[in-house]
Every structure is written in C-alpha cells, then in structure tokens.
N, C-alpha and C positions, 0 to 999 in steps of 0.2 A: 669338266675336262682338266687334266693336270697340265700346268704350264711347263715349258721347257726348263725353266730355272728350277722348279720344284723336282722335276724328273732328274735333272742333272745332280742336284744335291742328294737325292735319294740314291742315285747310282754311285756317287762318291762314297757315301756312308757304307753301302753294300760292299764295295771293293775294299774299303778300309777294314771292315769286319772280316772279310775272307782272308786278307793278308794277316791280320792279327791272329786269327784262328790257326794260321799256318806258320807261326813262329816269328812274325815280324812285329817290331814295335812300330806303331803307326800314329802319325799326327796329321789331322785334317785341318788345313788352313781355313780360317774364317773368311767369309766373303766381306769385302769392303768396297767403298765407293770408287776407289782408285784402281781396283783390280787386285788380284793376288798373283804372286809369282808362279804358283802351281797349285794343284788341288791337295796333294798330300805328299808326305815323306814317309818312306818305309825303310826300316833299318833292321838288320839282323847281324849275326856274327860274320857274315861274308861281305857286308858292305851296306852302303846307304844309297837310296834311289829317290829321285823326285819323279812324281807321276801326275800327269794331267789326265783326268778321266773324261772320255767323250762317248756318250751313248748315241748310236745312230739308229733312228727308227726305220730308215731304208737300208739299202745294201751298199752304201757308199759313205766313206769318211771324207767330208768336204774340207779341203785344206784351208779354205777361207776362215774356218772356225778356229784356226790357230792364231791366237792374238799376239801382238807385238811383244807385250810384257812376258808372255810365255816363251817366245823365241829367245829373248834376251836372258831370261833366268835359266833356261836350259843350257844355252851356250856358256853362261857364267859358271853354272854348276859343273859342267864337264871340264871347263878350263881349270877350275880350282881343285877339283878332285882328281884330275888326270885320269878319269875313268869314264867310259861311255855308259853312264847309269841314269840317264834322263829318258823318260818313257811317256808314251801315250797309251793309256789303257782303253782300247777301243772296243765297245760292246755293240754287238748286233743281237737280234732276237735269239739266235741259236748258240752263240759262243762269244767269248771275250778274248781279245788278243793284246799282247804287249808289243807295241810298235816302237822301235828305237827312234829317238829324236834325230839321230844322224841320218836315218833313212827318210824320215819326213822332210828334214831340211834339204836333202839332195833332191827329192821329188819336187819340192817347191822351187828350188833353183832351176830345175829343168822345165818348169812351167806347167807341171801337172796341176790339175784343178781338184782332183779327188783320187782316193784309193778305194777300189772296189773290195767288197768282202771276199770274193774269190781270190783276188791277188793277195790280200792281207793273209788269208788262211794258208796260202802256199808259201809265203815269204817270212812269216812271223810266228812266234810261239804263242800257243794259247796260254791263258793265265795259269792253269794248273801245271803245265809243263814248265813255264817260266819259274814258278815258285820252286819246283823241284830242282831246277838248275842252280838256284841260289841257296839251297839248303846246305 
C-alpha cells in the first residue's frame, strides 16, 4: 500500500511535470523537518504562482489539511506580489482543480470544514483551463 506522503509527493511531481509541459518554469520545494512554505512555484511570462498540491482520495478537500505554514506563506506571497496568485491544486480521481487561496481562506473563516468536489468543480477552474488562462 502506498503511503499518503508517497502519494502526495508523486502528485506534486505529476503536477509539476504538467505545468512544465505547458510552458511554466517549475520548482518543487524539498520536504524538510520543519515543513515547507508550499509545494511548488510555477512561473511563466504572465506571472508567478505558488501552489500547494492536495490529492483527495474521496470527494472532499478537508480544510484541516491546510497547515499554518501554508496559510502564512500564501498570505505573505500575495501581500508581497500584490496579486492573487497563491493556489491549491486539488486533485480528485476524475479531475484536478485550481482553488484560489483567497477562496479557501474565506471558507475557513466562515467555519467550513471541507469543500466538496461538486462545489469545487462549479466554482473553480480545472487545471487545463487554468493553464490556458495564464498563457
């Protein structure tokens, strides 16, 4: 059986490869004992983005999975870049969606415990559409 950590690392690499194949320069941050600020950074001629990858084996993105260091780094990124370019790349079995940090932050503030796949698919762009938006 594959561990969650191994599955997460594989998902991060896959997303990084997809982004690179679509014109982004991608750097995947190394895991370390104190945590990392985000999983990867993706840059192209239209801007730079920090992305935290979350693969969901069920049909819900559980917001408890958003770590404090991720919240802080996403807030800091957006404050310093003055652009809403911090994202969660949330994968389900059938599709992958780019969920903006501002949306996740607001849902946490409102007390939401999770975001369902149906809600995410109705309110966020899938990865392919997102990449086309930033070309």
